[in-house]
C-alpha positions in Angstrom: 79.0 94.3 113.6 79.7 94.7 117.3 82.8 96.0 119.0 83.2 92.8 120.9 84.0 90.9 117.7 87.3 92.6 117.7 88.1 91.3 121.2 87.4 87.6 120.5 90.4 86.5 118.4 91.9 83.6 120.3 95.6 84.0 121.4 95.8 87.6 120.2 96.7 90.5 122.6 94.0 92.9 123.8 93.4 95.7 121.3 94.8 99.1 122.1 91.8 100.9 120.6 89.2 102.0 123.1 85.9 100.7 121.6 84.0 102.2 124.5 84.7 105.7 123.2 83.6 104.8 119.7 81.4 101.7 119.7 81.3 100.0 116.3 77.8 99.7 114.8 76.7 98.4 111.5 75.5 101.9 110.5 78.7 103.5 111.7 80.8 101.0 109.7 78.8 101.7 106.6 79.1 105.5 107.1 82.9 105.1 107.5 83.0 102.9 104.5 81.2 105.5 102.3 83.5 108.2 103.5 86.6 106.1 102.9 85.7 105.6 99.2 84.4 109.1 98.6 86.7 111.2 96.4 84.7 114.4 97.2 86.8 114.5 100.4 89.8 115.8 98.4 90.1 119.4 97.3 89.6 118.6 93.6 87.1 115.7 94.1 89.5 113.1 92.5 91.2 111.3 95.4 89.6 109.1 98.1 91.3 107.3 100.9 91.0 104.2 98.8 93.2 105.6 96.1 96.3 104.9 98.2 94.7 102.1 100.2 93.4 99.4 97.8 91.7 96.4 99.3 93.2 93.7 97.2 96.7 94.9 98.1 96.1 94.9 101.8 94.9 98.5 101.8 98.1 100.0 100.3 99.1 100.9 96.8 101.2 98.9 94.3 101.7 101.0 91.2 104.4 103.4 92.5 107.1 103.6 95.2 105.5 106.5 97.1 101.9 107.7 97.5 100.4 109.9 94.8 97.8 112.6 95.6 95.7 115.1 93.7 97.1 116.5 90.4 99.7 113.6 90.4 101.6 115.1 93.4 104.1 112.7 94.9 104.5 112.1 98.6 107.7 110.9 100.2 106.7 107.6 101.6 105.1 104.3 100.7 101.5 104.2 101.9 101.2 102.0 105.1 98.8 99.1 105.0 95.6 99.4 106.9 95.4 96.0 108.7 94.6 95.3 112.3 94.8 98.9 113.3 93.0 98.3 116.6 96.3 96.9 117.9 98.4 99.9 116.9 99.3 102.5 119.5 100.6 105.0 116.9 100.3 105.5 113.2 102.3 106.5 110.1 105.9 105.5 109.4 107.2 108.0 111.9 104.5 107.6 114.6 103.4 111.2 114.1 99.8 110.3 115.1 99.0 108.6 118.3 95.3 107.8 117.9 93.3 106.3 115.1 90.4 108.7 115.6 92.6 111.6 114.4 94.7 109.8 111.8 92.6 110.7 108.8 93.2 114.4 109.4 96.7 114.1 108.0 95.9 112.7 104.5 92.9 115.0 104.1 95.0 118.1 104.8 98.4 117.0 103.4 99.2 119.1 100.2 100.6 116.0 98.5 97.6 113.9 99.2 94.0 115.2 99.4 95.0 118.8 100.0 91.7 119.8 101.6 90.6 121.4 104.8 88.4 119.9 107.5 86.1 122.9 107.1 85.6 122.2 103.4 85.0 118.5 104.0 82.5 119.2 106.8 80.7 121.7 104.5 80.4 119.1 101.8 79.2 116.4 104.2 76.7 118.7 105.9 75.3 119.8 102.6 74.5 116.2 101.7 71.0 114.9 102.8 72.3 111.3 102.7 75.3 112.1 104.9 73.2 114.1 107.3 70.8 111.2 107.7 73.6 108.8 108.3 75.3 111.0 110.9 72.1 111.4 112.7 71.6 107.6 112.8 75.1 106.9 114.0 75.8 109.9 116.3 72.4 111.3 117.1 73.2 114.6 115.4 72.7 115.3 111.7 75.4 117.9 111.7 78.9 116.3 111.3 81.7 117.7 113.4 85.4 117.1 113.0 85.2 114.6 115.9 82.2 112.6 114.5 83.7 112.7 111.0 87.0 111.1 112.2 85.2 108.6 114.4 83.0 107.5 111.5 86.1 106.8 109.3 87.6 104.9 112.3 84.6 102.7 112.5 85.5 101.4 109.1 89.3 101.3 109.3 89.4 99.7 112.7 87.2 96.9 111.3 89.8 95.9 108.7 90.8 92.8 110.7 92.9 90.1 108.9 93.0 86.9 110.9 92.3 84.0 108.5 95.4 83.4 106.6 96.8 79.9 106.1 99.1 80.6 109.0 96.0 81.3 111.2 94.4 78.1 110.0 97.5 76.2 110.7 97.6 77.5 114.2 94.0 76.5 114.7 94.8 73.0 113.4 92.6 73.3 110.4 95.3 72.8 107.7 98.9 71.6 107.6 102.0 73.3 106.3 104.1 71.9 103.5 107.6 70.9 104.6 109.0 74.0 102.9 106.5 76.2 104.9 107.5 74.5 108.1 111.2 75.1 107.4 110.3 78.7 106.7 108.4 79.1 109.9 111.5 77.9 111.9 113.7 80.4 110.1 111.2 83.1 110.7 111.0 82.3 114.4 114.8 82.4 114.6 115.5 85.5 112.6 112.4 87.7 112.2 109.9 87.2 115.1 111.7 89.4 117.5 110.6 92.5 115.5 107.6 91.2 113.5 106.1 89.3 116.4 103.4 86.8 115.9 100.4 86.8 115.8 100.2 90.4 114.6 103.6 90.2 112.9 104.4 93.8 113.7 105.5 95.8 116.6 104.5 99.1 118.1 108.1 100.1 118.0 110.4 102.0 115.6 113.8 100.8 114.4 116.4 101.4 111.8 117.0 98.5 109.5 120.2 99.8 108.1 118.8 101.1 104.8 120.9 104.0 103.5 119.0 107.2 103.3 117.2 107.9 100.0 118.7 111.2 98.9 115.6 112.0 96.9 113.6 112.4 100.1 116.2 112.8 102.9 113.7 111.1 105.2 115.1 110.8 108.8 112.0 108.9 110.0 111.1 109.1 113.7 113.6 111.8 114.2 111.4 114.3 112.4 108.8 113.8 115.2 110.9 113.4 118.3 114.0 115.4 117.4 116.0 112.9 119.4 119.2 112.0 117.6 119.0 108.3 118.4 115.7 108.2 116.5 117.4 109.0 113.2 116.4 106.6 110.4 114.0 104.8 112.6 110.7 103.8 111.0 107.7 101.9 112.2 108.0 98.1 112.2 105.1 97.2 109.9 102.9 94.1 109.9 103.9 91.3 107.6 100.4 90.1 107.2 99.4 89.9 103.5 103.0 90.9 102.6 102.8 88.8 99.5 100.4 91.5 98.1 101.6 94.7 99.8 104.6 95.6 97.6 106.5 97.8 97.1 108.4 97.4 100.4 110.1 99.6 102.9 109.0 103.2 103.9 110.2 104.5 100.5 109.0 101.6 98.4 112.5 100.9 97.2 112.0 97.1 96.8 109.5 95.7 94.4 109.9 92.0 95.1 109.7 90.1 98.4 112.8 88.2 97.4 114.7 91.5 97.3 113.7 92.2 100.9 114.8 88.8 102.2 118.0 89.1 100.2 118.7 92.5 101.7 118.5 91.2 105.3 120.4 88.0 104.5 123.2 89.3 102.2 123.3 93.1 101.9 122.6 94.6 105.3 125.5 96.5 106.8 125.7 95.3 110.3 127.8 98.3 111.3 125.3 100.8 109.9 124.7 103.8 112.3 121.5 103.6 114.3 121.0 100.0 113.3 118.7 98.0 115.6 120.5 95.8 118.0 118.3 93.0 116.9 119.7 93.1 113.4 123.4 93.2 114.3 123.7 89.4 114.4 124.6 88.0 111.0 121.7 86.2 109.3 123.1 83.4 107.2 120.5 82.2 104.8 121.3 80.2 101.7 119.3 80.6 98.5 117.1 77.6 99.6 116.7 79.1 103.1 115.5 82.3 101.5 113.0 80.5 99.4 111.8 78.6 102.5 111.3 81.9 104.4 109.4 83.4 101.5 107.2 80.3 101.3 106.3 80.9 105.0 105.7 84.6 104.5 103.2 83.7 101.8 101.1 81.8 104.4 100.3 85.2 105.9 98.1 86.0 102.9 94.5 86.2 104.0 92.4 86.0 100.8 89.1 86.1 102.7 90.2 89.6 103.9 91.6 90.8 100.6 88.5 89.9 98.6 85.8 90.4 101.3 83.1 92.4 99.5 82.2 94.0 102.9 85.4 96.0 102.8 85.1 97.0 99.1 83.5 100.0 97.4 79.9 100.5 98.7 77.1 99.8 96.4 
């Protein structure tokens, strides 16, 4: 796999990720893949990155509202999907990390996730003959450093590109939409595209969507990073690609069904909520049939060739 493959998706913007600083190679991809699925990176050797980022659900989890780490410890947020990360300028729901090559440090060290230290992880990796050989092949040095460890993981996660949904095939003229899907597309373009902008269906921005704060977590979102009052209750605008399979929804996983999400925006959103994004203050009038049409379109963003690609699965 070459880095250039990530730059050749027609009609897509240029990736944010700098491939020149970490060129993707087949050996690097496979090393990152092995690390991603290795539970030995956690303190008690039970939790890998893949535990919270399952391939068939768009590299997130589905069995609980918020992430679970070692010893059943609960986090405070729904695990973000790992899709098309090369186009992200920041990471996590609050944007607390601004580069993919350091993103993995957070879950490795977080006490509610893998609860380990980089020094422990590096000691494990450098004690492994297989890992030492792989690091030498990829980076020219058999001794892994924190930098090469993070860049190896990035070579796998940056390669998780989803670009072959029915929507993509429709845009390429390979398939047609049903009448319902076409109606849903028009509704999406009218009401949703300003935030979840095609073709990536996300934004490198943060916004409040009017959800009342969950008192179990008291999560103020972006404010926790910036300490700017206007950032209160703002969270990253996530991608809608593969949304059919990436439930539960929202930063705290409060909605289990896609229809609940659409119903919230159409019927329940308080347009006077403090900090609400200006883009959401206009009333969205969607009948039951309109909501079904919109959901039908959202399901065209499912990319089964990505969700079931063995290349991204557990390494043999």
